[in-house]
C-alpha positions in Angstrom: 41.4 4.2 -25.8 38.9 6.6 -27.3 37.7 9.5 -25.2 34.3 9.2 -26.9 33.9 5.6 -25.7 35.1 6.5 -22.2 32.5 9.3 -22.1 29.8 6.9 -23.4 30.7 4.4 -20.7 30.7 7.1 -18.0 27.4 8.4 -19.3 25.9 5.0 -19.2 27.0 4.6 -15.6 25.5 8.0 -14.7 22.2 7.2 -16.4 22.1 3.9 -14.4 22.8 5.9 -11.3 19.9 8.4 -12.1 17.6 5.5 -12.8 18.3 3.7 -9.6 18.0 6.9 -7.6 14.6 7.5 -9.2 13.6 3.9 -8.4 14.7 4.4 -4.8 12.5 7.5 -4.5 9.6 5.7 -6.1 10.0 2.8 -3.7 9.9 5.1 -0.7 6.9 7.0 -2.0 5.0 3.8 -2.8 5.7 2.5 0.7 4.4 5.7 2.2 1.3 5.6 0.1 0.6 2.0 1.1 1.2 2.9 4.7 -1.3 5.8 4.5 -3.8 3.4 3.0 -3.4 1.0 6.0 -3.7 3.9 8.5 -6.9 5.1 6.8 -8.3 1.6 7.0 -7.5 1.6 10.7 -9.6 4.8 11.1 -12.5 3.3 9.0 -12.4 0.1 11.1 -12.6 2.2 14.3 -15.6 4.1 13.0 -17.3 0.8 11.9 -16.8 -0.7 15.4 -18.1 2.5 17.1 -21.2 2.2 14.9 -21.5 -1.5 15.7 -21.3 -0.7 19.4 -24.0 2.0 19.1 -26.3 -0.4 17.3 -25.7 -3.0 20.1 -26.7 -0.4 22.7 -29.8 0.7 20.8 -30.9 -2.9 20.5 -30.3 -3.4 24.2 -32.3 -0.3 25.0 -35.2 -1.6 22.9 -35.0 -4.9 24.7 -34.9 -3.2 28.1 -38.0 -1.2 27.1 -39.8 -4.4 26.0 -38.9 -6.1 29.3 -40.2 -3.1 31.3 -43.4 -3.0 29.3 -44.0 -6.7 29.6 -43.3 -6.6 33.4 -45.6 -3.6 33.8 -48.3 -5.2 31.7 -48.3 -8.3 33.8 -48.9 -6.3 36.9 -45.7 -7.5 38.6 -43.5 -4.9 40.3 -40.0 -4.4 39.1 -38.1 -6.5 41.6 -36.8 -10.1 41.8 -36.7 -12.0 38.5 -37.8 -9.0 36.3 -35.1 -6.8 37.9 -32.6 -9.6 37.4 -33.6 -9.9 33.8 -33.0 -6.2 33.3 -29.6 -6.4 35.1 -28.6 -9.4 32.9 -29.5 -7.4 29.8 -27.5 -4.4 31.0 -24.4 -6.4 31.9 -24.5 -8.6 28.8 -24.7 -5.5 26.7 -21.7 -4.0 28.5 -19.8 -7.3 28.0 -20.6 -7.3 24.3 -19.6 -3.7 24.0 -16.2 -4.4 25.6 -15.7 -7.3 23.1 -16.4 -5.0 20.2 -14.0 -2.4 21.6 -11.3 -5.1 22.1 -11.8 -6.4 18.5 -11.5 -2.8 17.3 -8.3 -2.3 19.2 -6.8 -5.4 17.7 -7.8 -4.5 14.2 -6.4 -1.0 14.5 -3.1 -2.3 16.0 -2.8 -4.7 13.0 -3.3 -1.9 10.5 -0.8 0.4 12.3 1.7 -2.5 12.4 1.2 -3.1 8.7 1.8 0.6 8.0 5.0 0.5 10.0 6.1 -2.6 8.2 5.4 -1.1 4.8 7.4 2.0 5.7 10.3 -0.2 6.9 10.2 -2.3 3.7 10.1 0.8 1.6 13.1 2.3 3.4 15.0 -1.0 2.9 14.2 -1.1 -0.8 15.1 2.5 -1.2 18.4 2.0 0.5 19.2 -1.0 -1.6 18.4 0.9 -4.8 20.5 3.9 -3.7 23.4 1.6 -3.0 22.9 0.1 -6.4 22.9 3.6 -7.9 26.2 4.4 -6.3 27.7 1.1 -7.4 26.6 1.7 -11.0 28.2 5.2 -10.9 31.4 3.8 -9.6 31.4 0.9 -12.0 30.8 3.4 -14.9 33.8 5.4 -13.7 35.9 2.3 -13.4 35.0 1.1 -16.9 35.6 4.5 -18.4 39.1 4.5 -16.9 39.8 1.1 -18.4 38.7 2.2 -21.9 
């Protein structure tokens, strides 16, 4: 048929190829951006948990001070039950701090996993769009040959 029509069909195939390649690049970039957001959130969660642990320790120090003052004020020596109360305060604080650290670890792992998943999804979308781009280029060439 007409070389002009064949060129138009081939041109349409090429434009479709370019569009799909651009979409593939955009999918990869979007996935990378979203993954970076997840990783940044992991860092922020870690900082928040560190602050939470610091506040817990400050409160425990205040409580320990109050216990010491109350014991000293009563005239009792720091042994037996008062000493046991201080030990309980210390060990309960450490247990609570470990729970905060464990929760932080879980939250960070979830964010890193989400980032990895986003990158994998972006790579898969990008690959599918690149394949579609090549298909459209080949299809445009096939149609141009038929015209």
